[in-house]
N, C-alpha and C positions, 0 to 999 in steps of 0.2 A: 504494500500500500504506500502511495506517495505521501511524504510529509508535507502538509500544507503550511503556508505562511499564515500567521495569525494577525488579526487586527490589533494595532497598538494604540489607536486613537478612536474617537467616536465614529469615524467614517474611514473609507478606504484611503490609503496613501497614494500620492501621485507617482507615476512611473513613466519613464521613457523607454520605448521599445525599438531596438535596432535589429533589422533582419539582413543577414549577409548573403549576397549572391556572388559566389567566388568564380564567376565565369566572365570571359571577355572574348571579343573577336580575335584580338591579337595583343600580346603583352607589349606595353610601351617600354621604351628603353630605360626610363627612369623609375619604373614602378617596382616597389618592393612589397606591395600589398599581397594578401593571400588570394591570388586570382590567376587563372590560366584559361586558354581555350579548351573546349571539351565537346564531345559528340552529343547529338540529340539524346541518345540513350542515357548517357551519364547525367545530363541535365534533368531528364525526366525522373531518374532515380533519386537525384538530389532533392527535387521539389517534393517528391513523395515522402522522403525522410524528414524534410523541413516541416511539412504539414504535421507529421507525427510529433516532432519536437514542439511545435506551437500548441498542439492539443495537450501535450504533457504539461506545459507551463500554464496553459489556461486553467487547468484543473488545480494545479498547485497554488496559483495566485488568487483563486476565486475568493471574492469577498474581502481580500486584504489590500488589493491595489486597483487603481483605475488608470487607464492609459491616457497620458496628456499629450505625448508626441510619438509619432512613428517615423522611422527613417529606414528606407530600404536602400542599401548601398552595396558597393562591391569593390572591384569587379564592375560589371555592367548589367544591372538588373534588366535593362531593356533588350538584352540579347536572348532572354528567354522567349518562349512562345507566348502569344497574347493569352491563350487559354491557361497556361501555367501561371502567369501573373494574376489572372482573375481568380484562380483557385486559391492562391496565397492571399489575395485581397479579401476573399470571402471569409477565410479563416480569421484574418486579422480583425475584420468587422464583427466577428462573434465575441471578441473580447469586450469587457466593459470600457467604453471610450468616453472621454469628455465630449460635450456637444461641439466645442470649438477646437477639437484636436487638430494639431498641425501634423500633416501627413505628407512627408517628402519622399520622392523617389529620384535616384540618380539616373541619368541617361546620357549616352554619348551621341553626338551628332553623327548621322549616318545610320542610326538604329531606330530613329523615330519616324513612324509612318502615321497616316490617319487612323489606321486600325490600332496602332500602339497607343496613340493619344486617347482613343475611345476606351481602350482597356484601362488606362489611367483613370479616366472619369468613372468607369464602372467600379473601380477599386475605391473611389472617393478620395483619391490623391488630390491635394490642393496646393502642393508646392513641388516644383520640378527643378533639379539642379543639373545644369548642362556643363560638361567639361570641354570648354573651348580651348583654353591654354594660350592660344595666340591667334591673331587675325592674319598672320603671315604664313602662306602655304609652305614656304621653304623651312620655316621654323617648326611647323607641324610635322613635316617630313623628318626633320632632324630628331624630333621627340619619338618618332615611331607611331604617331597618331594615325588613325584609319580614315580621317575625314579631311576635307578642305574647308576653307572659310565659307565658301558658297554653300556647301552642304550644311554647315552650322546655321547659316542664315535661314535656310529652308526649314530646318528643324525648329528653330526659334519661332519663326512666323507661323508654322503649323500649330505649335502649342498655344500661341496667342489666339489664333482662329478657333481653337478647340475650347477656349474659355479659361485658360490658366493665367491668373493675374498675380501670381507670386512665383517669380522665376529667379534663380541664382545662376550666375555665370562664373566659372572657375577660370582664373588667369594664372600665368606663370612668368616669372622673371628669371634672368640668368640662363636663358636657353642658348645652346650652342649657335653661334652666328647671329645672335640678337644684338641690336644696337639700341641706344637710348631713343633714337628717332623711330625705330620700328616698334619699340615698346609703347612709345607715345601714340603711334598710329593705332595700335591695338586698343589702348585706353579710349581714344576718340571714337572708334567704331563701336565699342561696347557701350559707352555712355549714350551714344546717339540712339541706341535701341531701348534705353530706359528700363533696364531690368530693375527689379525691386532690391536685389542683393548682389554684391560682388565679393568674391574671395580672391585674394591675390597672394600667392606664395612664391618664395624664391626656391629655385631648384636646389635640392640637396642630393648629392650623389651617395646612394646607399649601397652597402655591400650586397652582392648577389644579383645586381642589376647589370644590364648590358652596358650602361654608362660607366659602372664601376670597372668593368673589364677594360673598356676603352681608356679610362683614366690610368689604370695600371700599365697599359701599353703606351701611354703618352699620346694617345690619339684623340683625346677629348679636349677641345679648346672652348673655354667658357669666357664670357665677358670679364674684363678686369675688375678689380675691387672698386675703383673709382666709378665705373659705369654701373656696377651693382648698387653702389650707394646712391647715385643720382636716380636710378630707377625707383628705389625705395622711397626717396623723398618726393619724386614726381607723383607716385601713386596717391599718397594722401592729399597732396595739394590739388591735384586735378579732380579727384573724386569729390572732394569737398565743394569745389565749384559747381558740381552737378547735383548737389544735395544729398550726397552719401555721407553719413556719419560713421566714423570709425568707432566700433564698439568692442573690438578685440584686436589683438596685434595684427592679424591678417584678414580681418573681415569688416565689411562696410555695408551699410543698409540705409534705405529710405526710412524715415521715421515710422516706427511700429512694425517694421519688417525684419527685425533681427531674427536669427534662427533660434527658435525656442529649444529645439532639441540639443543643439550644441551648447546653449547656455546651461542646460541641465548638467553637462559634463563639467563645465567650468565652475559651476556653483556647488559641485559635489552632491547633486541630487541622485536619487536611485535610478538605475537603468538596467534593463535586461537585454542581453545580446543573444540572439538565436542564429544558428547556422554555423558553418565551418569556422573554427577559430575565433568566434565572437566573444568579446569580453563583457562581463557584468559586474555591477556593484549593488549588492542587496544586503540589507541589514548589517552593514558594517564590514561585509566580506567581499573580496574580489575573487572572481573565478572566471574560467573560460570554457568554451566548448571544444571538443576534440578537433585538432587541426590537420590530421591526416585524412584525406578524402576517402581513401579505400576503407580505413577503419571506421570513419563516420558512417559510411553507407552500409557497412556490414554489422555494426554493433547495435545493441538496443539503445534507445534514447537514454535510459537511466545510466548507462555506462559512458555515454558521450558527453553528458552535461556536468557542470560543476567540477571541472578538472582544475588541479592546482589551487584549490580553495584556500584562501588566506584571510583570516580575521585581522583587520588592521588594528594596530595598537593606537592608543591616544596620540602618541607622538607622530605616528605615520599619518593619521587623519589630519592633524594640525598642519603638518608639512604640506600635504596635498591640498588642503583648503587654501593655504597661502599661495602655494605655487600656481595653482589653477586660477584662483581668484584674481591675482595680479595680471593675468593675461587680459582681463577685461579692462577696458578704458575707464569704467566706473570704479574699478578696484574692489577692495574688500570692505564689507560693512563691519565696523568694529563692534557694534551692538550685536550683530548677527553672529560674529565669532564668539563673543562672550556668552551669548545665550546657548550656543551649540556646545561649547567646550567648558564652560564654567571657569574660565581663566581670563585674566586681564590681558588684552592684546598689547597695550602700551607697557604693562609691567613685564610681560614676557620678552618683548622685542625692543625695549627702550634703547639699549646701546646701538643696535644696528639701525634703528629708526633715526636716531640723532645724526649718525654718520651720513645716511643716505639723504636726509633732509638737507643737511649742510652742503652736500655735493650737488644738490639740485636734481637728484634722480627720483626722489619721491616727493609727493605733496599730500596735503590733507584738506578735507572740506572745511568750510568755515565752522561747522558745528563739531568738527573732529570725529565724525562718525564714518567718514570714508577715507581710506588710504589708497592712493593710486600712483602708478608710474607717470612721471612727467614725460613730455615728448623726448627729452634727453634720456630719460630712464628707459623708455621703450627701445631706443636705439641700442642700448646695452642691457637688454632685459635679462639675458642669461647670467650676466655678472651680478645683477641685483638679486635675482632669485637664489643664486648660490650663496649670497650673504645671509639670507633668511634661513636656508637649510643648515648652514654652519652654526648659526645662532641657536636654532632649535636643537641641534645635536648636543650643544653644551648645556642648555637650560632644562630640557625635558628628561 
């Protein structure tokens, strides 16, 4: 018999649901995510197992949680058959959902058709995230992307025609062959489309990727440090002109269009990840699902979930709360910290706070309830966050 989660308040707690689709048309040269091309048979078997896993969790969570956000990511969810997506959608809709649930699906340009958009509507998806990366076809080719900019435009316009009014576009800086001018051109073209949300990340070369192999061989030529810096500065300045507020280090949104699902992660809310290798955070514990595809497909659901379960210590929770919270431009709520952990934030971190305030890397709101990175602090955020981790290690 499955051990069910119990109510700990007068009503169900809020939960973010992530559903992982580990398939793509072709692996991009920079991608280190758990994804790969697969046959129709493998995809069908995966969807069947994923439905079993969702059913398992629906029973376990019954009465204890209500879904506030859904995010179907990958990989490329839109490389599944429309009927497969609708089956998953039907199962997700059988969970207890908030009336205003944010329901996001990732899609790659070139995989979106009128039928696919209709499937999204049937699933009651209300937010779509499109992976553009660049408006320059040569740069897309250098990344190993499967689409052109013209194909992206068709996908974007098709989604608008299908009635989707909350769209995100993913962009990338530091692409091989990219210049400041070509990046500016991408920003201009994207802003002209008026999406509700834009994510802009710098390329990071990860071990195990095609780019990593090229780098090891001396065959990967990236923009220099000065160009990288200017791209970074250009992003915030240009997007601000078009009404996009930066609310996290790499994310910009029109007012009220921030990604609620990702905010759950940054605010250390509870979330459940289902599917291959998906991570979860429930009742103070972190765990993941089986990440070997063959094992996942052949094992019972009970053996595939809650792998490597770890109950976070108070110190670990505090470190993560600070580390994740400072990624948000609004920063950390001091009163929220003290209510959650029963400790004085200023008392715990006074030495490091004094130093970072003096250096102009941190600031506080007028009522001293918010602590956040300054623009200068965002530029060296990894250094600032390391200071907090060191301080916590000494004090906790």
